[in-house]
C-alpha positions as CSV (number, residue, x, y, z in Angstrom):
1,X,22.2,-1.4,-47.9
2,X,20.7,1.6,-45.9
3,X,21.0,0.9,-42.1
4,X,19.2,3.3,-39.9
5,X,21.9,5.5,-37.9
6,X,21.0,6.3,-34.4
7,X,22.4,8.8,-32.0
8,X,20.1,7.3,-28.9
9,X,19.3,3.8,-28.5
10,X,16.5,4.2,-25.7
11,X,13.6,3.8,-27.9
12,X,15.0,0.7,-29.6
13,X,16.1,-1.0,-26.5
14,X,12.3,-0.5,-25.0
15,X,11.3,-3.1,-27.7
16,X,13.2,-5.9,-26.1
17,X,13.4,-8.0,-23.1
18,X,16.9,-9.5,-23.3
19,X,20.2,-7.4,-24.2
20,X,23.2,-9.7,-25.1
21,X,25.9,-7.4,-25.3
22,X,29.6,-7.4,-26.3
23,X,32.3,-6.3,-24.0
24,X,35.4,-5.2,-25.5
25,X,34.6,-1.9,-28.3
26,X,30.8,-1.6,-26.6
27,X,31.0,-1.5,-22.5
28,X,34.8,-0.5,-22.4
29,X,37.8,0.3,-24.8
30,X,40.1,-2.1,-23.4
31,X,41.5,0.6,-21.0
32,X,38.3,2.2,-19.2
33,X,34.6,1.6,-19.0
34,X,32.6,3.8,-21.7
35,X,30.2,5.6,-19.5
36,X,27.3,6.4,-21.6
37,X,26.9,2.5,-22.7
38,X,27.0,1.5,-19.0
39,X,24.6,4.0,-18.2
40,X,22.0,2.7,-21.0
41,X,22.5,-0.9,-19.8
42,X,21.9,0.3,-16.3
43,X,18.5,2.2,-17.3
44,X,17.5,-1.0,-19.6
45,X,17.7,-3.3,-16.3
46,X,15.9,-0.4,-14.0
47,X,12.9,-0.8,-16.9
48,X,13.2,-4.6,-16.0
49,X,15.4,-5.7,-19.1
50,X,18.1,-8.5,-18.6
51,X,21.5,-7.6,-19.4
52,X,24.0,-10.4,-20.2
53,X,27.6,-9.4,-21.1
54,X,28.8,-12.3,-23.6
55,X,32.7,-11.8,-24.4
56,X,35.2,-13.6,-26.5
57,X,37.5,-12.7,-23.5
58,X,39.6,-16.3,-22.9
59,X,39.4,-16.3,-19.1
60,X,36.4,-17.7,-17.1
61,X,33.5,-15.4,-16.2
62,X,34.7,-14.9,-12.3
63,X,38.3,-13.7,-13.5
64,X,36.9,-11.4,-16.2
65,X,34.3,-10.0,-13.7
66,X,37.4,-8.7,-11.9
67,X,38.8,-7.3,-14.6
68,X,35.5,-5.3,-15.7
69,X,35.5,-3.8,-12.0
70,X,39.4,-2.5,-12.8
71,X,37.9,-1.3,-15.8
72,X,35.2,0.8,-13.7
73,X,32.3,-1.1,-15.3
74,X,29.4,-1.1,-12.7
75,X,28.3,-4.4,-11.6
76,X,24.7,-2.6,-11.7
77,X,25.3,-2.3,-15.8
78,X,24.6,-6.3,-15.9
79,X,22.9,-9.3,-14.7
80,X,25.3,-12.2,-16.1
81,X,28.7,-12.3,-17.7
82,X,29.3,-15.4,-20.0
83,X,32.7,-15.7,-21.5
84,X,35.0,-17.8,-24.0
85,X,36.9,-19.0,-20.9
86,X,33.4,-20.6,-19.9
87,X,33.1,-22.3,-23.1
88,X,37.0,-23.3,-23.3
89,X,36.6,-25.0,-19.9
90,X,33.4,-27.3,-20.8
91,X,35.4,-28.0,-24.0
92,X,38.6,-28.9,-22.1
93,X,36.5,-31.2,-19.6
94,X,34.7,-32.8,-22.8
95,X,37.9,-33.7,-24.4
96,X,39.6,-37.1,-23.4
97,X,43.3,-35.6,-24.0
98,X,44.6,-34.4,-20.5
99,X,48.1,-33.1,-21.6
100,X,47.7,-29.7,-23.0
101,X,50.0,-27.3,-24.9
102,X,49.2,-23.9,-23.9
103,X,49.6,-20.8,-26.2
104,X,48.7,-17.3,-24.3
105,X,49.0,-15.4,-21.0
106,X,50.1,-16.8,-17.8
107,X,47.1,-15.1,-16.2
108,X,45.1,-16.8,-18.9
109,X,45.8,-20.4,-17.0
110,X,43.0,-19.8,-14.7
111,X,40.8,-21.2,-17.5
112,X,42.4,-24.4,-16.3
113,X,41.8,-24.4,-12.9
114,X,39.5,-27.2,-11.3
115,X,40.5,-29.7,-14.5
116,X,42.4,-32.7,-14.5
117,X,44.9,-31.6,-16.8
118,X,48.6,-31.2,-17.4
119,X,50.3,-28.2,-19.1
120,X,53.4,-29.6,-21.2
121,X,55.7,-28.7,-23.8
122,X,54.9,-29.1,-27.6
123,X,56.4,-32.4,-27.8
124,X,54.3,-34.1,-25.1
125,X,50.9,-32.4,-26.2
126,X,47.7,-34.4,-26.9
127,X,45.6,-31.2,-27.4
128,X,46.6,-27.5,-28.0
129,X,44.8,-24.7,-26.3
130,X,45.2,-21.4,-27.5
131,X,43.7,-18.2,-25.3
132,X,45.8,-15.2,-26.7
133,X,49.5,-14.7,-28.0
134,X,52.0,-15.0,-25.7
135,X,52.8,-11.3,-26.5
136,X,50.4,-9.6,-28.7
137,X,52.0,-6.1,-28.7
138,X,55.4,-7.6,-29.8
139,X,54.5,-10.8,-32.0
140,X,52.2,-11.6,-35.2
141,X,50.3,-14.3,-35.9
142,X,52.8,-15.3,-38.8
143,X,55.3,-15.7,-36.2
144,X,53.5,-18.6,-35.0
145,X,53.0,-20.7,-38.5
146,X,56.1,-22.8,-38.0
147,X,54.9,-23.8,-34.4
148,X,51.0,-24.4,-35.8
149,X,52.7,-26.4,-38.8
150,X,54.4,-28.7,-36.7
151,X,51.1,-28.9,-34.3
152,X,48.8,-29.5,-37.1
153,X,51.0,-31.8,-39.0
154,X,50.8,-34.4,-35.7
155,X,46.8,-34.1,-36.1
156,X,46.5,-32.3,-32.8
157,X,43.0,-30.9,-31.9
158,X,43.1,-27.1,-31.1
159,X,40.7,-25.2,-29.2
160,X,40.7,-21.5,-29.8
161,X,39.8,-19.6,-26.5
162,X,39.4,-16.5,-28.0
163,X,37.7,-16.6,-31.7
164,X,38.3,-12.8,-32.4
165,X,41.2,-11.8,-34.9
166,X,42.0,-8.4,-33.4
167,X,40.8,-6.3,-30.4
168,X,41.3,-2.7,-29.8
169,X,43.3,-1.6,-26.6
170,X,42.7,1.9,-26.4
171,X,44.0,3.0,-29.9
172,X,46.2,0.4,-30.6
173,X,44.4,-2.9,-32.9
174,X,46.2,-6.1,-31.9
175,X,46.1,-9.8,-32.6
176,X,43.9,-12.3,-30.7
177,X,44.1,-16.2,-30.7
178,X,41.2,-16.2,-33.5
179,X,44.1,-15.3,-36.0
180,X,45.9,-18.5,-34.6
181,X,43.2,-20.6,-35.2
182,X,42.9,-19.3,-38.7
183,X,46.1,-20.1,-39.6
184,X,45.6,-23.8,-38.0
185,X,42.5,-24.3,-39.9
186,X,44.4,-23.2,-43.0
187,X,47.0,-25.8,-42.3
188,X,44.5,-28.5,-42.2
189,X,43.9,-28.7,-38.5
190,X,40.9,-29.3,-36.8
191,X,39.8,-26.2,-34.7
192,X,36.9,-25.9,-31.9
193,X,35.7,-22.4,-31.4
194,X,35.3,-21.6,-27.9
195,X,33.1,-18.4,-28.4
196,X,31.1,-16.1,-30.7
197,X,29.7,-16.3,-33.5
198,X,29.0,-20.1,-32.1
199,X,26.2,-21.5,-30.7
200,X,27.6,-22.8,-27.5
201,X,28.3,-19.4,-26.5
202,X,25.0,-18.3,-27.2
203,X,23.2,-21.1,-25.5
204,X,25.4,-20.3,-22.2
205,X,24.1,-16.7,-22.8
206,X,20.7,-17.8,-23.1
207,X,20.5,-19.9,-20.0
208,X,22.3,-17.0,-17.7
209,X,19.6,-14.8,-19.4
210,X,16.8,-17.3,-18.2
211,X,18.0,-17.4,-14.9
212,X,18.3,-13.5,-14.5
213,X,14.6,-13.4,-15.3
214,X,13.6,-16.0,-12.7
215,X,13.3,-19.0,-15.0
216,X,11.0,-17.5,-17.6
217,X,11.5,-19.0,-21.2
218,X,12.7,-16.1,-23.6
219,X,11.1,-15.0,-27.1
220,X,13.7,-14.8,-29.4
221,X,12.1,-11.7,-30.9
222,X,12.8,-10.0,-27.8
223,X,16.5,-10.3,-27.6
224,X,18.6,-7.7,-28.9
225,X,22.6,-8.5,-29.9
226,X,24.9,-5.4,-29.3
227,X,28.2,-5.6,-30.9
228,X,30.9,-4.1,-32.9
229,X,32.1,-6.8,-34.7
230,X,30.3,-8.2,-38.1
231,X,31.9,-11.6,-38.0
232,X,31.2,-12.5,-34.4
233,X,28.4,-10.3,-32.7
234,X,26.3,-9.7,-35.7
235,X,27.2,-13.3,-37.6
236,X,26.1,-14.8,-34.3
237,X,22.9,-12.7,-33.8
238,X,21.7,-14.1,-37.3
239,X,22.9,-17.6,-36.5
240,X,20.3,-17.7,-33.6
241,X,17.9,-15.5,-35.0
242,X,18.1,-12.4,-32.9
243,X,18.1,-8.9,-34.0
244,X,21.2,-7.0,-33.6
245,X,22.7,-3.2,-32.9
246,X,25.8,-2.4,-34.7
247,X,28.5,-0.2,-32.8
248,X,30.2,0.9,-35.6
249,X,32.8,2.9,-33.3
250,X,34.4,-0.2,-32.1
251,X,36.5,-2.4,-33.9
252,X,35.4,-1.2,-37.6
253,X,35.9,2.4,-36.7
254,X,38.8,3.1,-39.3
255,X,36.1,2.4,-42.0
256,X,32.7,3.8,-40.5
257,X,33.3,6.7,-38.5
258,X,34.1,10.1,-40.5
259,X,34.7,13.3,-38.6
260,X,33.6,11.8,-35.2
261,X,30.3,10.8,-36.8
262,X,28.8,7.7,-38.3
263,X,29.4,7.4,-42.1
264,X,26.4,5.5,-43.9
265,X,28.6,4.7,-46.8
266,X,31.3,2.9,-44.5
267,X,28.7,1.1,-42.7
268,X,27.2,-0.1,-46.2
269,X,30.5,-0.9,-47.3
270,X,31.5,-2.9,-44.0
271,X,28.0,-4.7,-44.2
272,X,28.5,-5.4,-48.1
273,X,28.0,-9.0,-49.1
274,X,27.1,-10.1,-45.2
275,X,24.0,-12.3,-44.8
276,X,23.9,-10.4,-41.1
277,X,22.0,-7.1,-41.4
278,X,21.5,-5.0,-38.1
279,X,18.2,-3.4,-37.0
280,X,20.5,0.0,-36.8
281,X,24.0,1.3,-36.3
282,X,25.2,4.2,-33.8
283,X,28.7,5.2,-32.9
284,X,28.9,4.2,-29.4
285,X,26.0,2.9,-27.1
286,X,23.9,5.5,-25.3
């Protein structure tokens, strides 16, 4: 599989009206903004394009916008922000269960704000919502298997507020709620996935893009998805019929970056057997 390797994306981006960009691993590295990527998005917007950041972050968009500010991602780099937390809130609101057992950080509880729900212990739960591991630096997904086994045995529905399996925080690769949801499905439990690569997240992103473009309809052929994860970003783009740009220096960097540059053989290996084929790959958005 021969995917073009780019050093600069300007000419490619100019072919599109809308960019739907991943955040973690593309716009920031979990610690600070990636300046060349932010500058590329700002230039695209100045040329008349619309940028929607689509993140599997489990917090609602208003909360994650503050996180981006803290990481020094300029507001000028994006028009709209859609998160898994936004999808999670919609899924909770549509579920008749009101007693929720939450797995995740205390800060993630913002996803429950404004909803008529009660956070309860395991025994009283009617619904499970996992936004993250409680402590992803010290725990592993397998640590949760006994708990997940008990919950699945009761037939409790499970909302996964972050479908990512892992994420880079600086140089560390840490587990996400998607790894818990995967175990839950293995145990026979039913999971609703609130984020990429599933359609509800992209439907919200498209609605946000239309709003940013003054209500104009969007030609799918003029939408480019930018992301670093084959399983979520590239798969979601293919599902929606959008082109994609693969940022090889993100989550797959140990497999695709050799001596600081993109290794075409590594890219081909990562994409082998995948139905989603990006139009190009690059080490980092620039």
